[in-house]
Each structure stands twice: as C-alpha cells, then as structure tokens.
C-alpha positions in Angstrom: 96.1 -106.8 26.4 94.5 -109.3 28.8 92.9 -112.7 28.0 89.3 -111.4 27.7 90.4 -108.6 25.3 92.3 -111.1 23.1 89.2 -113.4 23.0 87.0 -110.5 22.0 89.4 -109.5 19.2 89.7 -113.1 18.0 85.9 -113.4 17.9 85.8 -110.4 15.6 88.9 -111.2 13.4 88.6 -115.0 13.0 85.1 -115.1 11.4 86.0 -112.2 9.2 89.3 -113.7 8.2 87.6 -117.0 7.3 85.0 -115.1 5.3 87.8 -113.4 3.3 89.5 -116.8 2.9 86.2 -118.3 1.5 86.1 -115.5 -1.1 89.7 -116.2 -2.1 89.0 -120.0 -2.1 85.9 -119.6 -4.2 87.8 -117.3 -6.6 90.9 -119.5 -6.9 88.9 -122.7 -7.5 86.8 -121.1 -10.2 88.0 -121.3 -13.8 88.5 -118.2 -15.8 85.5 -119.2 -18.0 83.2 -119.6 -15.0 84.3 -116.3 -13.6 83.3 -114.6 -16.8 80.0 -116.4 -16.7 79.4 -115.3 -13.1 80.2 -111.7 -14.0 77.9 -112.0 -17.0 75.0 -113.3 -14.8 75.5 -110.4 -12.3 75.9 -107.8 -15.0 72.8 -109.0 -17.0 70.6 -109.8 -14.0 67.0 -108.4 -14.1 67.3 -105.8 -11.4 63.6 -105.3 -11.2 63.5 -108.4 -9.0 66.4 -107.1 -6.9 64.3 -103.9 -6.3 61.4 -106.2 -5.3 63.7 -107.9 -2.9 64.6 -104.5 -1.4 60.9 -103.7 -1.0 60.3 -106.9 0.9 63.4 -106.2 3.0 62.0 -102.8 3.9 58.6 -104.3 4.8 60.4 -106.7 7.1 62.2 -103.8 8.8 58.9 -101.9 9.2 57.2 -105.0 10.7 60.0 -105.7 13.1 60.0 -102.1 14.3 56.3 -102.2 14.8 56.3 -105.6 16.5 58.9 -104.2 19.0 56.2 -102.0 20.6 54.2 -105.1 21.5 57.0 -106.0 23.9 57.6 -102.4 25.2 54.0 -101.3 25.8 53.3 -103.8 28.7 56.2 -102.2 30.5 54.6 -98.7 30.2 56.7 -97.4 27.2 54.9 -96.1 24.1 57.8 -95.6 21.7 57.4 -93.5 18.6 57.5 -95.7 15.5 60.1 -93.6 13.6 62.5 -94.0 16.5 61.8 -97.7 16.7 62.4 -98.1 13.0 65.6 -96.1 12.9 67.0 -97.9 16.0 66.3 -101.2 14.3 68.0 -100.0 11.0 71.1 -98.7 12.8 71.3 -102.0 14.7 71.4 -104.0 11.5 74.1 -101.7 10.1 76.2 -102.0 13.3 76.1 -105.7 13.1 77.8 -105.6 9.7 80.9 -104.2 11.4 80.8 -105.8 14.9 78.5 -108.9 15.3 75.9 -108.5 18.0 76.9 -104.9 18.7 73.6 -103.8 17.0 71.5 -105.2 19.9 73.4 -103.0 22.4 73.2 -99.9 20.1 69.5 -100.5 19.5 68.7 -100.5 23.3 71.0 -97.5 23.8 69.1 -95.6 21.1 65.8 -96.0 22.9 67.4 -95.1 26.2 68.6 -91.9 24.6 65.6 -90.8 22.7 62.6 -92.5 24.3 63.7 -92.7 28.0 63.4 -96.5 28.0 65.8 -98.0 30.6 68.6 -99.8 28.8 67.9 -103.1 30.7 64.3 -103.2 29.7 65.0 -102.4 26.1 67.7 -104.9 25.9 65.5 -107.5 27.6 62.9 -107.1 24.8 65.6 -107.5 22.2 66.7 -110.8 23.8 63.1 -111.9 23.8 62.9 -111.1 20.1 66.1 -113.1 19.4 64.6 -116.1 21.2 61.5 -115.9 19.0 63.7 -115.6 15.9 65.7 -118.6 16.9 62.5 -120.6 17.3 61.3 -119.5 13.9 64.6 -120.5 12.3 64.3 -123.9 13.9 60.8 -124.3 12.5 61.8 -123.2 9.0 64.8 -125.6 9.2 62.6 -128.5 10.1 60.2 -127.7 7.3 63.0 -127.4 4.8 64.5 -130.7 5.8 61.1 -132.4 5.8 60.3 -131.1 2.3 63.7 -132.2 0.9 64.1 -135.4 2.8 64.1 -137.6 -0.3 66.7 -135.4 -2.1 68.9 -135.2 0.9 68.7 -139.0 1.4 69.4 -139.5 -2.3 72.6 -137.4 -2.0 73.7 -139.3 1.0 72.9 -142.7 -0.5 75.3 -142.0 -3.4 78.1 -142.5 -0.9 79.8 -145.9 -0.6 78.2 -148.1 2.1 75.3 -145.8 2.1 72.6 -147.8 3.9 74.9 -149.1 6.7 76.5 -145.7 6.9 73.2 -144.0 7.5 72.1 -146.6 10.0 75.3 -146.2 12.0 75.1 -142.4 11.9 71.4 -142.4 12.9 72.1 -144.7 15.8 75.1 -142.7 17.0 73.0 -139.5 16.6 70.2 -140.8 18.7 72.5 -142.2 21.4 74.4 -138.8 21.4 71.2 -136.9 21.9 70.1 -139.2 24.8 73.5 -138.9 26.5 73.6 -135.2 26.0 70.2 -134.7 27.5 71.1 -136.9 30.5 74.4 -134.9 31.0 72.7 -131.5 30.8 69.9 -132.6 33.1 72.1 -134.0 35.9 75.5 -132.2 35.5 76.7 -129.4 37.7 79.3 -128.4 35.2 79.4 -124.6 34.5 78.8 -125.1 30.8 75.9 -127.4 31.4 74.3 -125.0 33.9 74.6 -122.1 31.3 73.1 -124.3 28.6 70.2 -125.3 30.9 69.6 -121.6 31.7 69.7 -120.8 27.9 67.1 -123.6 27.1 64.9 -122.5 30.0 65.1 -119.0 28.7 63.9 -120.2 25.3 61.0 -121.9 26.9 60.2 -118.9 29.1 60.3 -116.7 26.0 57.8 -118.9 24.2 55.5 -118.9 27.2 55.7 -115.1 27.7 54.5 -114.6 24.1 51.2 -116.4 24.9 50.8 -114.3 28.0 50.9 -111.0 26.1 47.8 -109.0 25.6 48.6 -108.6 21.9 50.0 -112.1 21.4 48.3 -112.7 18.1 49.4 -109.5 16.4 52.9 -110.3 17.7 52.8 -113.8 16.2 51.3 -112.6 12.9 54.1 -109.9 12.6 56.6 -112.6 13.4 55.3 -114.9 10.6 55.1 -111.9 8.3 58.8 -110.9 9.0 60.1 -114.4 8.3 57.9 -114.7 5.2 59.5 -111.5 3.9 62.9 -112.9 4.5 62.1 -116.1 2.5 60.4 -114.1 -0.3 63.5 -111.8 -0.5 65.4 -114.8 -1.6 62.6 -116.2 -3.7 62.2 -113.2 -5.9 65.9 -112.9 -6.5 65.8 -116.2 -8.4 63.8 -114.4 -11.2 66.8 -112.1 -11.8 68.8 -115.0 -13.3 67.0 -117.2 -15.9 69.1 -120.2 -15.1 67.7 -120.5 -11.6 64.2 -119.1 -12.0 62.7 -122.7 -11.9 64.0 -123.4 -8.4 61.2 -124.9 -6.2 60.2 -123.3 -2.9 61.6 -126.3 -1.0 65.0 -125.8 -2.5 64.8 -122.0 -1.8 64.0 -122.9 1.9 67.1 -125.1 2.2 69.2 -122.3 0.7 67.5 -119.8 3.0 68.4 -121.9 6.1 72.0 -122.3 4.9 72.2 -118.5 4.2 70.7 -117.7 7.7 73.4 -119.7 9.4 76.1 -118.3 7.2 75.0 -114.7 8.1 75.7 -115.4 11.7 79.1 -117.0 11.0 80.9 -113.8 10.1 80.4 -110.0 9.9 77.3 -109.7 7.8 77.9 -113.1 6.2 80.8 -111.8 4.1 82.2 -114.7 2.1 80.1 -117.2 3.9 76.7 -116.3 2.5 77.5 -116.6 -1.2 79.6 -119.7 -0.5 76.7 -121.4 1.4 74.1 -120.5 -1.2 76.3 -121.8 -4.1 77.1 -125.0 -2.2 73.4 -125.8 -1.6 72.3 -125.0 -5.1 75.2 -127.0 -6.6 74.1 -130.0 -4.5 70.6 -129.7 -6.1 72.0 -129.7 -9.7 72.4 -126.0 -10.3 75.7 -125.0 -12.1 78.4 -123.5 -9.9 78.4 -120.1 -11.9 74.6 -119.8 -11.5 74.7 -120.6 -7.8 77.5 -118.2 -7.1 76.0 -115.4 -9.1 72.7 -116.0 -7.2 74.4 -115.9 -3.8 76.4 -112.8 -4.6 73.5 -110.8 -6.0 71.4 -111.6 -2.9 74.3 -110.8 -0.5 75.4 -107.5 -2.2 71.9 -106.2 -2.7 70.8 -106.8 0.9 74.1 -105.5 2.3 73.6 -102.3 0.3 70.1 -102.0 1.7 71.3 -102.4 5.3 74.0 -99.8 4.7 71.7 -97.3 3.1 68.9 -97.7 5.8 71.5 -97.8 8.6 73.5 -94.7 7.6 70.4 -92.6 6.7 68.8 -93.6 10.1 72.0 -92.8 12.0 72.0 -89.3 10.4 68.3 -88.6 10.7 67.9 -89.8 14.3 69.3 -86.6 16.0 67.4 -84.4 13.5 64.1 -86.1 14.2 64.7 -85.9 18.0 66.3 -82.4 17.9 63.7 -81.0 20.3 64.1 -83.7 22.8 
C-alpha cells in the first residue's frame, strides 16, 4: 500500500474511529440514572414531530433536485426530475459510508442515465457546494450575532475574563491580518491552493447572478436551508423539556450539527455530541440535550438510508428503456 492509499484509508477510518470514541465517551461519562432518562426521552418522544421533520427533509431533497436543473440547463442538458431526485438521494446515502463519494456517484448517475458528461455534472455539484458553504457561513454569522450576549456571558465566567477576551481578540485580528498578507503574497503550494479555493468561491457567487434563472435558484437555496433549520426546530417539540428552546439557540445548535456532520461518516458520534454540548451550554440538562441530538441524528439517518436505498433500486427500473 503506497502513501496516497494509506492517507485515503486514514481519512476514512480516523473520523469514524473518533466518532465511535465519542459515543463510548458520552456513554461512559453518563450516569446510569441519566442513561435511563435519555432512553425514556427517546422512547416516549412525540414521533409526530419526527415525522414532520422527515417531511421537511423530503421537501429539501425535492428542492435540491429541482434546483440542480438551473445549473444544468444553461449547458444544454434538460434532466428528467426523477433521475435528478434519485441521483441526489443516492449521493446522500453514499456519503454515509464514504464521505464525499456521493458527489462522484451523483455525477456518474447523470452520465449513465441522462448523457450528461461527468465533468459538467461534477462541475455543477462543486458550484452547489460553494453556494452551500456560503449559506452555512451566513447562518453561522446570524447565529453568533443573535447569541452574542450569551456567548460573551459564558466566556466572561472564566477567570481573567475581560483581559482574556481582549488578548484573544487582539491576537485574532493580528492573525487574520498576517494570514491575509501571507496568502496574498506567498508562492507556497498551500497558499496558492487556498487562493484558488477562495477565488473559486467568489466566482461561484458571481456565476449565480449571471444565471438566467438566478432568482429561482436563490429562492430554492433559501428554501433548502430553511428546511434544514426547520427539521431541527420541529424535533424540539418531540421532547417537552426542550420545546421552549428559542430559534437563536436552535440556530447555534444547527451550526454545530452542520460542522459535526462533515467531521465523520454521516456525523456518527459527532452530531449527538455536538448538539448535547451546545444545549448544555445554554442550560439544558445533559439527558435532554443528548436525547434531542440522538433523535435528530437517528431519524434523519434513517430517512437518508430509506430514500437512498429505494432510489438505488428504482433507478434502473425507471430507466429500463434507456
């Protein structure tokens, strides 16, 4: 096994191993009484709201599949909506096993059933990811802005709080300035790649506003991310102890969960841990926070599996005459 193969294997194994470790750590640091409480919350949850979360998740899938055509049509490819939807569902499912493999499989599916060249299909998926990254950045900024007082209060509880925050702030600003100067002038391979990535983000934003159907694309993007947030919002009603959570706290939890999902295969271990950590910081009991995180993660993972497997099986049937 050469170096590149080892790195690929480690990229797959390490996040998964750490996710499993977090499950073990969470379990081992939870008392027997709290474990029973968590199990009770999950067992007695109002699954009507879980079903509502599923519905919102399905709507986001439909919208994402429909939005994809806005990127494909200018290149002369009118893709049948069922194929777009099933390719998207299979991609989500594949990402549970091997992170980022879904993007390749999604492009391959269109190449097989819609005669869209792989490079073009994959290019549109990269453009989508750029837009998603921008949306996540915007939501993160909004979440931090809405909870600035609470976050500052949590930090101020630490010893030497005011001077500590001033020092951290000064170091942060100085680091950003040095980093920008380094990236701008450096000929280092990493810096060049990072500049290319940032330029790609900017080009992605500009390309959206050059599209003929830019406003439908933008509206679908807002709709998709609204569904993602609402999926988490409605789950709170399944557990009485967390149903009073404000939207701003849900947004902070959503951001933490979004980053956790990208940290390991399907967010295993990371997602419930991240959600519980955030909610505990905002005064929610650990059992309630963990139950909330596990209900959300299990329900959405099951949805991805069901949609992905059914799409994988139905794709060749739908395209049997092709």
